[in-house]
C-alpha positions as a Markdown table, in Angstrom:
| # | Residue | x | y | z |
|---|---|---|---|---|
| 1 | Met | 96.7 | 20.4 | 50.3 |
| 2 | Glu | 98.2 | 19.8 | 46.9 |
| 3 | Tyr | 101.0 | 21.5 | 45.2 |
| 4 | Arg | 103.1 | 21.4 | 42.0 |
| 5 | Arg | 106.4 | 22.9 | 41.1 |
| 6 | Phe | 106.9 | 24.7 | 37.8 |
| 7 | Gly | 110.6 | 25.6 | 37.6 |
| 8 | Asn | 111.1 | 28.1 | 40.4 |
| 9 | Thr | 107.4 | 28.6 | 41.0 |
| 10 | Ile | 105.2 | 26.4 | 43.3 |
| 11 | Val | 101.4 | 26.5 | 43.0 |
| 12 | Ala | 99.5 | 25.2 | 46.0 |
| 13 | Arg | 95.8 | 24.5 | 46.7 |
| 14 | Ile | 95.2 | 24.6 | 50.4 |
| 15 | Asp | 92.0 | 22.8 | 51.6 |
| 16 | Arg | 89.2 | 24.6 | 53.5 |
| 17 | Gly | 89.9 | 24.5 | 57.2 |
| 18 | Glu | 93.6 | 23.8 | 56.7 |
| 19 | Glu | 96.1 | 26.1 | 58.5 |
| 20 | Ile | 97.7 | 28.3 | 55.8 |
| 21 | Leu | 101.0 | 28.9 | 57.6 |
| 22 | Ala | 101.4 | 25.2 | 58.4 |
| 23 | Ala | 100.8 | 24.3 | 54.8 |
| 24 | Val | 103.4 | 26.8 | 53.6 |
| 25 | Arg | 105.9 | 25.5 | 56.1 |
| 26 | Glu | 105.3 | 21.9 | 55.0 |
| 27 | Ile | 105.9 | 22.8 | 51.4 |
| 28 | Ala | 109.0 | 24.8 | 52.3 |
| 29 | Gly | 110.4 | 21.9 | 54.2 |
| 30 | Ala | 109.6 | 19.3 | 51.6 |
| 31 | Glu | 111.1 | 21.5 | 48.8 |
| 32 | His | 114.1 | 22.8 | 50.9 |
| 33 | Ile | 113.0 | 26.4 | 50.5 |
| 34 | Gln | 114.8 | 29.0 | 52.7 |
| 35 | Leu | 113.7 | 32.2 | 51.1 |
| 36 | Ala | 110.5 | 32.9 | 49.2 |
| 37 | Ser | 107.8 | 35.4 | 48.1 |
| 38 | Val | 104.3 | 34.3 | 48.8 |
| 39 | Ser | 101.2 | 35.5 | 46.9 |
| 40 | Ala | 97.7 | 34.2 | 47.5 |
| 41 | Leu | 94.2 | 34.3 | 46.0 |
| 42 | Gly | 91.2 | 32.9 | 47.7 |
| 43 | Ala | 89.0 | 33.3 | 50.8 |
| 44 | Thr | 89.5 | 32.6 | 54.5 |
| 45 | Asn | 87.3 | 32.8 | 57.6 |
| 46 | Asp | 89.9 | 34.3 | 59.8 |
| 47 | Phe | 93.5 | 35.5 | 59.6 |
| 48 | Thr | 96.2 | 37.5 | 61.5 |
| 49 | Val | 98.8 | 39.7 | 59.9 |
| 50 | Gly | 102.1 | 40.5 | 61.4 |
| 51 | Val | 105.1 | 42.7 | 60.5 |
| 52 | Tyr | 108.5 | 42.6 | 62.2 |
| 53 | Asn | 110.2 | 46.1 | 62.5 |
| 54 | Val | 113.9 | 45.4 | 62.4 |
| 55 | Asp | 114.9 | 48.8 | 63.8 |
| 56 | Glu | 112.6 | 48.5 | 66.8 |
| 57 | Lys | 113.1 | 44.8 | 67.1 |
| 58 | Arg | 109.4 | 44.5 | 67.7 |
| 59 | Gln | 106.6 | 42.5 | 66.0 |
| 60 | Arg | 103.3 | 44.1 | 65.3 |
| 61 | Val | 100.1 | 42.2 | 64.6 |
| 62 | Ser | 96.9 | 43.3 | 63.0 |
| 63 | Gly | 95.1 | 46.0 | 65.0 |
| 64 | Glu | 98.3 | 47.7 | 66.1 |
| 65 | Phe | 99.0 | 49.6 | 62.9 |
């Protein structure tokens, strides 16, 4: 993984086979980021999507929607 900061924006290139969430966490830790919006462009072999419903206090993962 490589990344660069441009003001308040960080652009990252995550290598094939690398865990996306782990890479984002690594960047957030290194850059002391506590709140962010993440956008992505690219391809992946597999992924899981989750949403936390605050009112229900329940997390839903892909396939439950």
